[in-house]
BAGUZA-6561 format. One line per field, with one value per residue (C-alpha): x, y, z. Coordinates in steps of 0.02 Angstrom, whole numbers, padded with zeros to 5 digits. Each point is the difference from the previous one (the first is absolute). Example, Ala and Ser with C-alpha at 12.3 -4.5 7.8 and 13.67 -1.06 7.14 Angstrom:
x (00615:00069)
y (-00225:00172)
z (00390:-00033)
***
This chain:
x (-02677:00062:-00022:00183:-00014:-00167:00085:00150:-00112:-00109:00154:00068:-00169:-00001:00172:00090:00138:00038:00008:00120:00103:00013:00058:00124:00068:00030:00094:00111:00030:00055:00124:00068:00006:-00109:-00144:-00166:-00121:-00150:00010:-00139:-00031:00022:-00132:00082:-00164:-00082:00155:00009:-00182:00017:00159:-00085:-00146:00121:00105:-00153:-00045:00179:00003:-00164:00063:00160:-00099:-00105:00162:-00026:00157:00135:-00029:-00182:00051:00138:-00119:-00112:00142:00091:-00110:00011:00190:00003:-00105:00104:00160:-00077:-00042:00172:00093:-00115:00057:-00128:00061:-00020:-00051:00040:-00167:00055:00160:-00091:-00128:00134:00085:-00164:-00047:00177:00020:-00172:00025:00166:00092:00138:00142:-00084:-00060:00176:00063:-00135:00046:00181:-00048:-00003:-00180:00049:00126:-00133:-00113:00144:00050:-00175:-00091:00034:-00139:-00065:-00130:00070:-00121:00059:00180:-00047:-00087:00149:00126:-00110:-00026:00185:00046:-00113:00086:00169:-00064:-00074:00148:00135:00144:00180:00021:-00094:00020:-00177:-00077:00112:-00051:-00183:00018:00096:-00143:-00116:00127:00011:-00188:00009:00131:-00113:-00164:-00021:00038:-00110:-00156:00001:-00115:-00121:-00035:-00002:-00186:-00122:-00028:-00139:00007:-00026:00142:-00087:-00118:00149:00044:00174:00039:-00069:00109:00156:-00030:-00040:00163:00092:-00063:00056:00171:00003:-00050:00137:00127:-00042:00003:00170:00074:-00067:00064:00172:00020:-00144:-00064:-00126:-00058:-00179:00010:-00168:-00098:00084:-00028:-00182:-00027:00078:-00080:-00176:00020:00064:-00146:-00131:00083:00037:-00175:-00061:00122:-00113:00142:-00045:00181:00051:-00152:00068:00172:-00079:-00091:00160:00127:-00039:00006:00149:00105:-00050:00049:00168:00037:-00050:00116:00152:00135:-00023:-00184:00028:00145:-00063:-00066:00147:00147:00130:00121:-00122:-00029:00188:00012:-00137:00099:00152:-00076:-00091:00153:00079:00157:-00091:00027:-00188:-00091:-00162:-00135:-00155:-00052:-00099:-00175:00061:00133:-00121:-00128:00129:00054:-00182:-00024:00117:00158:00104:-00104:00131:-00133:-00018:00127:-00018:-00061:-00014:-00007:-00065:00025:00038:00177:00057:-00141:00124:00029:00184:-00035:-00127:00132:00119:-00128:-00024:00188:00019:-00148:00065:00173:-00076:-00102:00140:00167:00149:-00097:00029:-00117:00019:-00055:-00020:00000:-00002:00147:00179:-00043:-00132:00122:00110:-00139:-00092:00162:00037:-00175:-00015:00172:-00050:-00170:00038:00162:-00028:-00176:00004:-00080:00169:00055:00127:00014:-00101:00135:-00046:00106:-00018:00043:00094:-00139:00077:-00035:00167:00070:00179:00102:00028:-00185:-00042:00120:-00062:-00182:00036:00004:-00181:-00099:-00172:-00069:00067:-00049:00014:-00075:-00104:00141:00129:-00118:-00041:00185:00027:-00150:00046:00181:-00055:00099:00005:-00063:-00173:-00009:-00123:-00115:-00148:-00070:00018:-00053:-00032:-00001:-00081:-00081:-00097:00162:-00048:-00097:00152:00036:00189:00032:-00170:00020:00156:-00083:-00156:00096:00115:-00152:-00072:00162:00002:-00183:00026:00166:-00018:-00184:-00083:00168:00022:-00130:-00024:-00040:-00040:00005:-00068:-00087:-00126:-00049:-00181:-00002:00104:-00106:00038:00188:-00020:-00108:00130:00149:-00096:-00084:-00159:00091:00021:-00074:-00015:00003:-00059:-00001:-00022:00067:00127:00083:-00025:-00114:00053:-00054:00030:00017:00049:00147:-00018:00081:-00138:00024:-00015:-00035:00002:00174:00057:00065:-00044:-00053:00015:-00177:-00081:-00166:-00075:-00065:-00128:00046:-00084:00065:-00040:-00173:-00078:-00009:00190:00008:00069:00042:00158:00134:00120:00175:00071:00131:00089:00179:00070:00004:-00152:00014:-00019:-00125:00087:-00069:00172:00023:-00174:00043:00157:-00096:-00137:00131:00076:-00171:-00045:00169:-00019:-00167:00028:00092:00058:00084:-00071:00025:-00002:-00034:00087:00011:00185:00172:00039:-00163:00029:00168:-00068:-00149:00107:00114:-00149:-00063:00170:00036:-00146:00036:00126:00132:-00057:00057:00005:-00171:-00076:00096:-00019:00170:00113:00157:-00068:-00052:00175:00076:-00114:00045:00185:-00027:-00095:00134:00137:-00098:-00083:00106:-00023:-00089:-00135:-00164:-00054:00123:-00065:-00183:00030:00064:-00175:-00085:-00045:00048:-00030:-00006:00013:00086:00152:00059:00115:-00097:00081:-00052:-00180:-00003:00066:-00133:-00131:00074:00005:-00182:-00049:00091:-00083:00160:-00069:-00148:-00025:00054:-00024:-00003:-00064:-00134:00132:00033:-00182:-00059:00144:00041:-00102:00041:-00093:-00087:-00123:-00036:00026:00007:-00034:00072:-00040:-00130:00116:00137:00160:00008:00184:00125:-00076:-00179:-00137:-00077:-00154:-00141:00031:-00107:-00130:00084:00170:-00073:-00080:00154:00090:-00140:-00050:00164:-00059:-00049:00093:-00059:00044:00080:-00139:-00181:-00023:00095:-00011:00012:00024:-00003:00075:-00104:00012:-00158:-00174:00058:00120:-00135:-00117:00139:00026:-00184:-00034:00149:-00065:-00161:00093:00015:00136:-00014:-00010:00169:00014:00147:00115:00011:-00187:-00019:00155:-00060:-00177:00069:00097:-00082:-00034:00171:00122:00128:00178:00108:00146:00092:-00136:-00129:00116:00027:-00180:-00094:00106:-00152:-00026:00186:-00016:-00140:00106:00141:-00126:-00036:00186:00026:-00139:00078:00171:-00065:-00122:00067:-00099:-00111:-00058:-00013:-00097:-00120:-00029:-00001:-00176:00046:00157:-00103:-00134:00130:00017:-00113:-00014:-00079:-00109:-00064:-00019:-00109:-00120:00017:00023:00006:00046:00159:00036:-00005:00106:00129:00006:00034:00136:00082:00007:00075:00132:00048:00012:00112:00121:-00008:00180:00076:00169:-00027:-00153:00100:00108:-00145:-00099:00129:00045:-00169:00023:-00112:00054:00023:00112:00103:00014:00058:00136:00057:00010:00082:00125:00183:00100:00104:-00153:00021:00169:-00019:00154:-00093:-00123:00135:-00037:00172:-00029:-00176:00032:00183:00083:-00072:-00185:-00006:-00054:-00145:-00047:-00011:-00119:-00107:-00017:-00065:-00121:-00066:-00088:-00103:-00179:-00010:00153:00000:00181:00013:-00004:-00157:00104:00091:-00031:00023:-00009:00108:00176:00078:00159:-00096:-00102:00158:00090:-00142:-00004:00189:00006:-00141:00084:00170:-00074:-00014:-00128:-00154:00062:00155:-00104:-00114:00149:00074:-00156:-00143:00086:-00104:-00163:-00105:-00001:00158:-00012:-00186:00006:00155:-00082:-00163:00089:00119:-00124:-00157:00057:00178:-00012:-00168:00044:00187:00020:-00149:00071:00176:-00064:-00109:00143:00118:-00126:-00016:00184:00081:-00120:00095:00151:00059:-00033:00188:00009:-00151:00017:00061:-00096:-00170:00031:00007:-00189:-00005:00156:-00091:-00152:00090:00140:00151:00154:00043:-00097:00035:-00100:-00161:-00064:00029:-00102:-00135:-00023:-00011:00178:00019:00099:00132:00042:-00025:00176:00081:-00109:00008:00189:-00008:-00162:-00003:-00098:-00184:-00124:-00158:-00064:-00031:00182:00057:-00111:00061:00180:-00031:-00091:00151:00122:00067:-00032:00184:-00015:-00148:00098:00140:-00115:-00001:00122:-00137:-00026:-00140:-00021:00072:-00172:-00099:00017:-00035:-00154:-00059:00017:-00090:-00143:-00040:00012:00114:-00138:00040:00033)
y (-00357:-00109:00045:00049:00135:00060:00024:00089:00119:00038:00033:00121:00088:00034:00082:-00152:00003:00181:-00040:-00144:00110:00136:-00123:-00076:00172:00033:-00165:00046:00174:-00081:-00109:00155:00095:00133:00104:00014:00141:-00115:-00159:-00126:-00055:-00187:-00095:-00172:-00093:00073:-00029:-00180:-00033:00076:-00101:-00160:00028:-00006:-00139:-00110:00024:-00040:-00155:-00060:00031:-00096:-00147:-00008:-00002:00164:00063:00087:00166:00005:-00045:00131:00135:-00034:-00012:00156:00124:-00105:00001:00188:00018:-00126:00094:00155:-00093:-00083:00165:00105:00058:-00117:-00162:-00148:-00177:-00173:00006:00159:-00087:-00155:00097:00113:-00156:-00075:00155:00028:-00177:-00009:00172:-00061:00139:-00109:00125:00139:-00123:-00064:00177:00039:-00154:00059:00143:00010:-00060:-00184:00027:00088:-00152:-00120:00094:00046:-00056:-00172:-00120:-00111:-00100:-00143:00034:00180:-00059:-00118:00143:00116:-00127:-00040:00182:00042:-00157:00056:00170:-00084:-00110:00152:00117:-00116:00120:-00035:-00137:-00152:00051:00065:-00160:-00104:00108:-00020:-00188:00009:00098:-00145:-00131:00083:-00013:-00188:-00011:00093:-00076:-00138:00115:00140:-00098:-00116:00105:00040:-00183:-00067:-00045:-00133:-00147:00022:00190:00070:00122:00064:00097:00089:00160:00007:-00175:00037:00155:-00097:-00145:00122:00090:-00166:-00030:00176:-00044:-00165:00087:00130:-00136:-00089:00166:00047:-00167:00019:00179:-00057:-00165:-00028:-00149:-00075:-00001:-00027:00164:00069:-00153:00004:00186:-00019:-00134:00099:00162:-00073:-00071:00168:00091:-00112:00001:00187:00032:-00080:00096:00150:00119:00105:00039:-00183:-00046:00114:-00078:-00170:00061:00069:-00137:-00109:00134:00081:-00158:-00060:00166:00001:-00178:00040:00151:-00101:-00033:-00188:-00001:00104:-00103:-00173:-00034:00074:-00095:-00078:00136:00137:-00087:-00011:00186:00034:-00100:00103:00174:-00053:-00074:00071:00037:00120:00184:00034:-00167:-00001:-00079:00056:00066:00161:-00011:00067:-00136:-00138:00062:00008:-00179:-00055:00086:-00114:00104:-00158:-00086:-00063:-00002:00189:00075:00176:00061:00182:00042:00170:00035:00161:00038:-00101:-00127:-00143:-00020:-00047:-00152:-00059:00019:-00105:-00140:00008:-00010:-00151:-00089:00035:-00064:-00161:-00027:00053:-00056:00074:00148:00185:00131:00184:00128:00165:00167:00176:00079:-00035:00031:-00136:-00120:00017:-00011:-00146:-00096:00016:-00050:-00148:-00066:00011:-00082:-00132:-00065:-00186:00011:-00146:-00166:-00081:00142:00071:00184:00084:00111:00182:00119:00177:00045:00164:00126:00075:-00037:-00086:-00174:-00003:-00160:-00018:00013:-00114:-00132:00009:-00006:-00151:-00098:00046:00045:-00066:00176:00150:00173:00129:00150:-00015:00074:-00127:-00148:00059:-00003:-00172:-00073:00071:-00055:-00176:00001:-00164:00082:00027:-00143:-00104:00130:-00079:00153:00188:00102:00182:00109:00173:-00060:00162:00072:-00083:00160:00112:00105:-00020:-00176:-00081:-00046:-00103:-00095:-00031:-00061:-00106:-00090:-00015:-00078:-00125:-00039:-00036:-00092:-00097:-00043:-00088:-00056:00171:00069:00180:00072:00187:00089:00176:00107:00062:-00069:00047:-00112:-00141:-00130:00077:-00018:-00178:-00040:00075:-00094:-00158:-00017:-00056:-00089:00151:00046:00164:00010:00168:00029:00163:-00034:00103:-00052:00170:00151:00149:00181:00141:00178:00176:00061:00176:00119:00065:00152:-00032:00177:-00043:-00075:00120:-00137:-00107:-00181:-00142:-00054:-00128:00033:-00164:-00014:-00124:-00163:-00164:-00080:00142:00039:00157:00084:00000:00131:00162:-00069:00082:-00093:00109:-00075:00135:00136:00011:-00063:00116:00191:00061:00188:-00008:-00144:-00078:-00164:-00082:00043:-00064:-00164:-00020:00039:-00125:-00133:00025:-00007:-00162:-00082:00028:-00090:-00154:-00165:00016:00137:00156:00033:00176:-00009:00151:00069:-00033:-00043:00176:00012:-00171:00054:00164:-00080:-00133:00135:00101:-00152:-00055:00175:-00020:-00178:-00064:-00130:-00181:-00114:-00187:00018:00078:-00094:-00190:-00020:00143:-00088:-00009:00183:00050:-00104:00082:00174:-00045:-00068:00156:00116:-00094:-00017:00170:00108:00053:00159:-00091:00024:-00183:-00051:00139:-00041:-00185:00040:00061:-00149:00098:-00035:00056:-00117:00045:-00047:00107:-00119:-00148:-00163:-00074:00151:-00013:-00185:00037:00132:-00129:-00126:00129:00043:-00182:-00022:00153:00102:00143:00098:00117:-00016:00132:-00072:00010:-00108:-00124:-00057:00003:-00103:-00120:-00062:-00089:00061:00036:00168:00066:00160:00079:00188:00044:00171:-00005:-00072:00019:-00110:00054:-00074:00015:00124:00155:-00060:00074:-00085:-00105:-00042:-00144:-00144:-00069:-00170:00077:00097:-00153:-00105:00127:00043:-00182:-00035:00099:-00121:-00165:-00168:-00033:00172:00129:00007:00142:00068:00185:00087:00188:00139:00161:00151:00185:00062:-00047:-00026:-00136:-00076:-00011:-00070:-00150:-00031:00001:-00114:-00132:-00010:-00075:-00183:-00112:-00014:-00169:-00067:00004:-00022:00151:-00030:00012:00189:00025:-00123:00069:00174:-00056:00033:-00130:00022:-00132:00088:00003:-00094:00121:00108:00132:-00128:-00063:00176:00056:-00158:-00117:-00107:-00047:-00034:-00129:-00083:-00014:-00075:-00133:-00035:-00002:-00134:-00106:00025:-00053:-00154:-00065:00068:00102:-00136:-00066:00171:00078:-00146:00006:00188:00005:-00137:00097:00157:-00090:-00040:00186:00098:00143:-00112:-00080:00175:00054:-00149:00060:00187:00020:-00146:00116:00058:-00180:-00050:00151:-00058:-00170:00086:00110:-00150:-00098:00152:00017:-00183:00016:00153:-00075:-00184:00002:00119:-00060:00098:-00096:-00117:00131:00122:-00136:-00018:00183:00069:00136:00028:-00054:00182:00034:-00155:00053:00173:-00073:-00117:00141:00134:-00098:00027:-00150:-00002:-00063:-00169:-00025:-00096:00090:00165:-00068:-00056:00077:00080:00087:00064:00049:00052:00170:00060:00036:-00006:-00183:00022:00165:-00086:-00131:00128:00111:-00147:-00059:00177:-00006:-00153:00050:-00124:00076:00153:00037:00187:00060:00103:00154:-00006:00151:-00006:-00187:-00147:00028:-00168:00040:00033:-00161:-00100:00077:-00040:-00181:-00021:00071:-00115:-00155:00047:-00006:00184:00043:00102:00162:-00001:-00031:00143:00117:-00047:00013:00083:00140:00131:-00082:00067:-00176:-00084:-00163:-00026:00041:-00107:-00147:00020:00005:-00142:-00121:00040:00052:-00056:-00173:-00028:00048:-00019:-00185:-00036:00104:-00069:-00178:00031:00084:-00144:-00129:00094:00039:-00158:-00122:-00149:00024:-00149:-00012:00009:00167:00075:-00080:00160:00123:-00068:00038:00187:00033:-00085:00094:00160:-00052:-00056:00128:-00117:-00007:-00184:-00143:-00106:00123:-00026:-00161:00079:00153:-00113:-00081:00167:00031:00189:00086:00054:-00182:-00082:00029:-00079:-00156:-00012:-00016:-00150:-00084:-00166:-00026:-00025:-00112:00071:00149:-00112:-00054:00181:00050:-00147:00049:00182:-00058:-00105:00145:00046:00169:00044:-00017:00119:00124:00000:00006:00189:00144:00116:00033:-00122:-00073:-00178:-00080:00118:-00082:-00174:00066:00086:-00159:-00103:00125:-00011:-00189:-00021:00044:00100:00175)
z (00692:00146:00182:00020:-00133:00071:00169:-00076:-00099:00150:00107:-00130:-00018:00187:-00008:00065:-00129:00037:00186:-00030:-00116:00131:00132:-00122:-00040:00185:00010:-00147:00070:00163:-00094:-00088:00165:-00078:00066:-00091:00026:00013:00103:00025:00178:00024:00098:00022:00027:-00156:-00105:00061:-00046:-00173:-00029:00057:-00118:-00147:00076:00023:-00184:-00051:00111:-00073:-00177:00036:00070:-00157:-00102:-00088:-00086:00101:-00087:00058:00177:-00001:-00058:00150:00125:-00059:00093:00156:-00009:-00023:00157:00098:-00042:00077:00161:00006:-00013:00109:00173:00079:00077:-00117:00043:-00065:-00089:-00091:-00051:-00064:-00101:-00074:-00067:-00061:-00099:-00064:-00064:-00080:-00079:-00076:00093:00071:-00034:00099:00133:00027:00022:00127:00102:00018:00116:00189:00016:-00005:00138:00105:-00015:00039:00158:00058:00156:00074:-00051:00139:-00097:-00103:-00143:-00006:-00013:-00141:-00090:00024:-00063:-00150:-00050:00019:-00096:-00143:00002:-00022:-00142:-00088:00029:-00069:00033:00053:-00128:00069:00182:00018:-00067:00112:00149:-00043:-00002:00165:00082:-00036:00054:00171:00015:-00022:00137:00122:-00056:00129:00146:-00064:-00038:00152:00109:-00138:-00046:00180:00009:00052:-00117:-00126:-00007:-00175:-00032:-00157:00111:00079:-00094:00077:-00060:-00173:-00004:00049:-00120:-00140:00033:00000:-00175:-00047:00066:-00094:-00161:00022:00040:-00163:-00093:00074:-00050:-00177:-00020:00060:-00092:-00121:00101:00022:-00180:00060:00096:-00057:00058:00170:00019:-00046:00132:00142:-00058:-00005:00175:00061:-00081:00084:00172:00005:-00062:00162:00111:00026:-00046:-00153:-00044:00009:-00104:-00136:00020:-00027:-00155:-00074:00031:-00151:-00137:00086:00017:-00173:-00080:00090:-00056:-00179:-00005:00055:-00127:00022:-00046:-00156:-00066:00047:-00176:-00094:-00072:00114:-00053:00051:00167:00027:-00038:00128:00129:-00039:00013:00159:00084:00157:-00101:-00115:00040:00008:00000:-00100:00107:-00094:-00169:-00021:-00074:-00167:-00012:00048:-00124:-00140:00034:-00004:-00168:-00095:00020:-00015:-00134:-00126:-00138:00008:-00120:00068:00169:00052:00185:00049:00186:00094:00053:00154:-00019:-00025:-00187:00014:00109:-00128:-00136:00105:00016:-00188:-00027:00114:-00079:-00176:00044:00066:-00158:-00119:00074:-00088:-00069:00033:00073:-00045:00130:-00092:00093:-00070:00090:00049:00182:-00005:-00083:00154:00126:-00078:-00023:00186:00051:-00118:00052:00182:-00020:-00133:00072:00029:-00072:-00123:00042:00033:00114:-00122:-00036:-00136:-00073:-00029:-00101:-00066:-00179:-00013:-00035:-00157:-00183:-00029:00033:00061:-00031:00187:00037:-00146:00064:00180:-00056:-00109:00163:-00004:00155:00043:00017:-00096:00062:-00137:-00089:-00160:-00103:00059:-00017:-00177:-00042:00077:-00090:-00170:00016:00045:00162:00096:00159:-00075:-00124:00101:00076:00088:00089:-00020:00152:-00045:00155:-00011:-00161:-00024:-00069:-00164:-00035:00031:-00154:00005:00066:-00023:-00184:00031:00143:-00104:-00151:00107:00070:-00175:-00062:00142:-00026:-00185:00010:00163:-00016:00147:00068:00078:00121:00056:00171:00001:00169:00023:00131:-00129:-00168:-00037:-00153:00071:-00086:-00171:00027:00063:-00151:-00117:00073:00038:-00171:00085:00140:00113:00168:00094:00190:00066:00188:00093:00174:00097:00163:00082:-00002:-00103:00012:-00123:00057:-00044:00104:00070:00121:00114:00111:00187:00057:00184:-00007:-00138:-00113:-00150:00018:-00124:-00043:-00114:-00086:-00056:-00178:-00067:-00083:-00039:00159:00122:00074:-00073:00170:00010:-00136:00069:00173:00065:00100:00098:00008:00112:-00024:-00167:00006:-00132:00012:-00095:-00016:-00189:00000:-00150:-00061:00004:00184:00039:-00087:00107:00159:-00040:-00037:00172:00084:-00089:00030:00187:00001:-00107:-00006:-00180:-00099:-00080:-00185:-00071:-00186:-00079:-00175:-00030:00072:00060:00094:00077:00070:00065:00084:00085:00069:00063:00095:00066:00067:00122:00059:00127:-00048:00000:00140:00030:00079:-00157:-00135:-00009:-00087:00054:-00062:-00177:00007:00054:-00139:-00129:00063:-00013:-00175:-00056:00068:-00092:-00162:-00006:00115:00181:-00053:-00098:00096:-00001:00136:00112:-00027:00031:00174:00039:-00082:-00156:-00181:-00177:-00149:-00184:-00162:00041:00136:-00034:-00018:00156:00103:-00062:00044:00173:00031:-00050:00123:00141:-00035:00007:00166:00077:00014:-00105:00064:-00148:-00181:-00133:-00174:-00176:-00078:-00060:00178:00051:-00149:-00009:00174:00132:00174:00163:00000:00126:-00093:-00170:-00025:-00182:-00041:-00184:-00117:-00149:-00071:-00090:-00175:-00035:-00065:-00077:00017:00106:00150:-00031:00121:00118:-00063:00117:-00004:00041:00145:00080:-00029:00108:00122:00018:00091:00152:00137:00003:00064:00183:00017:-00008:00053:-00124:-00148:-00039:-00169:00013:-00128:00073:-00047:00036:-00085:-00058:-00180:00054:00111:-00149:-00111:00115:00030:-00187:-00032:00121:-00099:-00149:-00040:-00067:-00188:-00080:-00050:-00189:-00116:-00001:-00188:-00030:-00002:-00107:-00131:00000:-00041:-00154:-00168:-00131:-00081:00059:00111:-00065:00121:00012:00127:-00006:00058:00137:00065:-00012:00044:00106:00046:-00183:-00013:00139:-00097:-00156:00103:00051:-00184:-00040:00132:-00076:-00172:00065:00091:-00132:-00162:-00125:-00072:00169:00084:-00145:-00008:00188:00021:00074:00124:00046:00027:00098:00133:00038:00118:-00125:-00133:00134:00041:-00181:-00040:00134:-00037:-00187:-00120:-00145:00087:00047:-00182:-00046:00127:-00085:-00166:00076:00080:-00162:-00086:00134:-00016:-00188:00015:00124:-00049:-00063:00126:00061:00161:00061:00110:00084:00022:00089:00139:00023:00048:-00131:-00150:-00174:-00057:00150:-00031:-00182:00056:00111:-00136:-00128:00107:00105:-00051:-00061:00158:00095:-00087:00082:00165:00068:-00013:00129:00122:00172:00012:-00166:00036:00180:-00017:00008:-00165:-00007:-00190:-00021:00121:-00080:-00171:00071:00091:-00154:-00102:00136:00029:-00170:00048:00046:00144:00085:00113:00044:00029:00182:00034:00042:-00169:-00109:-00187:-00028:00049:00067:-00040:00093:00160:-00016:-00036:00147:00120:-00059:00009:00177:00052:-00071:00073:00175:00042:00133:-00044:00084:-00109:-00157:00052:00027:-00169:-00107:00095:00096:-00091:00056:00144:00077:-00067:00097:-00027:-00185:-00026:00086:-00095:-00167:00041:00080:-00097:-00174:-00030:00080:-00082:-00178:-00028:00047:-00114:-00142:00019:-00003:-00153:-00093:00038:-00061:-00165:-00029:00068:-00081:-00069:00113:00102:00187:00030:-00089:00089:00172:00083:-00108:00047:00184:-00032:00019:00171:00055:-00048:00099:00159:00001:00005:-00109:00022:-00079:00155:00105:-00097:00081:00171:-00047:-00069:00170:00089:00060:00020:-00137:00126:00041:-00170:-00065:00153:-00003:-00189:00009:00118:-00052:-00094:-00160:00042:-00090:00079:00097:00149:00001:-00009:00147:00103:-00031:00049:00157:00050:-00004:00173:00079:-00020:-00189:-00001:00105:-00128:-00151:-00028:00006:00062:00184:00036:00173:-00003:00008:-00112:-00170:00069:00091:-00159:-00103:00133:00003:-00184:00008:-00149:-00124:-00155:00063)
***
């Protein structure tokens, strides 16, 4: 055991860790403006000495080139103690500032450090007492310069100011030092402590000047050698100054400056490709919205662990939420584009919301990112299992990066679409979804297909916040050429707590309180500590849990920089909770909303789209929103944008929002530990991985010192439920097919409609085999069946778990191929996403009229008579993969009602009118109409319509089917004109799409369509809708979503 560990153990044995934990808790309580019952007294001198004991070990470890993780472990306690001193009521000194930065940088706590340096303390030191001594002025300028270089806020202004501090010193140097060095010839200044002090500080200043230049520009390249020279001189000279604090400054300058240089973006990209270096220049430029000046420890470590190694076929990156995975993916994209010019990169995300968000971010960051300065084009595929001719044509001018869902990429790959023909990299975000029971099999088998058919030409990058067996997945996809990167680093502290209402008998009221619960990242002595947040904001006569949740959300939103999410059990609860919160909050103003004009435009848009009585417009006026599947996609996207901009303080949503979108949250209030499973099914427990994917979003880099996860509780049973839940662990990610296959008996399952209905996971597996059969033919596929299976994760798992079942699966697969070797439906089934039995059902039960292209003409399907649509819906309703009946429908499917809803949607009717026509009997007509239309109808019907057309119109000429094949997209986007489709695909609101569609030219690419929309004058936007929008609303809405697929 080394001396560092001996010291750490001895410190813990003497109660040191508990002491540090108590002080840290007081610091966090101060940030949350909360009272704790027990507070440790702070003795500044004792705290300083304890901190220095750890800092000196960290400095020594850094000098002996021990790894950054070891150094950080030593410096972490020191930083926790320094934060307490920095935020205490006591006056702080330049020494306190310097040592706070030393400990924060060495502990790899730059995000929290940068937040601490934005407070008033820096200003107090800048405007403090006038310094008469020249050496004191040099010291002050140096310390304040370091603060600017470490803070890095206001774009590059801080760094520029830090450099300017030192430049002013040079201007005043001759005047300031004249009296000190006026001496008789032959005098030895090295015996003069004041002169040693001044010269040592000069070297500090020189080191900081070099560091500032390097942070700003990446020059000089020999920065570490230069820093070492000045730092060593400073250490020797300040060591002879007789000032103990300056001696410590001298000891710390080399590891501090070296660590800051090594964290800069220039240092970490200096050995990458020219394209990656160009990308670094771009994201660090003054023109970038938030210039990137440094990389977090997690990002640096991932780059050092061969993230960009082109010889690794598969790499999995496991890092907590907000630790910087997306930037790593962007570097990988740029590097891949440089090595494989002309290829395509697929960025796969699990939800429609993430398609929109990632498209906007990648467009912003990658614009102009190639080595020649040209744009890397980023497009979003429409997130529905159907390929419209318009979309197909626009995607044929293929983008460099395609953002899509697994289902859509599966369709594009199997149809051989040009946009994915030359895939060089597939980035899978939220890769743990591969274990999801419903959607996991398709993702797994998509990756297996790419692995088998593209070979080593296509690489895989899996991103996830938790993947306990990440190396297994990398090994599977990489076929021995995989690598797993697992890093557990978060940019901010996080606490978990039970939320209570506690009676204040003296004041005769209830207070919002937090009772901390244990976790792996919290000291044991925090367990049971109560933080008092003050009076409850919601009337609490009944002490209902829902009211407590709303009150806690208000308390947290008043204390934090980011938003507060309330995770509810369903859409109705989300709406109710948002209204409860909004009722207690004042309207937002320009002072509280960073983009008041956008907020006003969104409110106007919501009132026109959903009606003035719909509660969302009212809650938005107070900076509160709800988000669920019953809202139009454009409205959901706008709520996400408002959250990101800081215009929404509280959002109540379901797990779909929380798991699928990345936005700034300071706190998460978890009302339920159960998840709805779908229509007619009971709730199931919230998986550990799902919980932490939601809870992990609390506490964002450079926004919060601490994130808070709260579970409202009104009794001891609920307390125990949450405590027990937190003791669980994320399960290893295994194939969602594995359990289903293990449960089958030795008899080969009959591949029929019964199997598809009862075991959809197995159905997905047989679709994978059908694709292999179609591509290779029976002879080749049958001979290579084991190789085909080996590409799948399920077979990879079976070989390890149960070789007998693995062999049985080989036998089953050969039998399946034998049975369907001559099926005429193989080809069409492969590009519909439906199982062979379902395709057979559609082929057998469809009336002859379906083979007439004129039947599918939009004016026939969406005309005055509902009969044509009813015929289609009645056929599709029998398909196991389809779920077309509204959840409030009694007695089975009402095809007339479904047809009427779809016709009204396509004809342009607003949601309130659709709700009045078809959901007037419902307790929540608008919510239920929206949920059915945007979750069920738009998800299933375009898919079913497209599949049915492919089956029935096979062999027809493109001239005959040119209009018919647009019907699925018209159903998805809610427009009745083909010309409106490209406008909807680039995010033009539905209310304006008809106007612009009538005057738009024919587009050859999405980029061209967006450029045309962007060129339209404000007057054209004002005339674009017959509804009563403000003249600027629709243009503002389109600008906000950035033209991505809405």
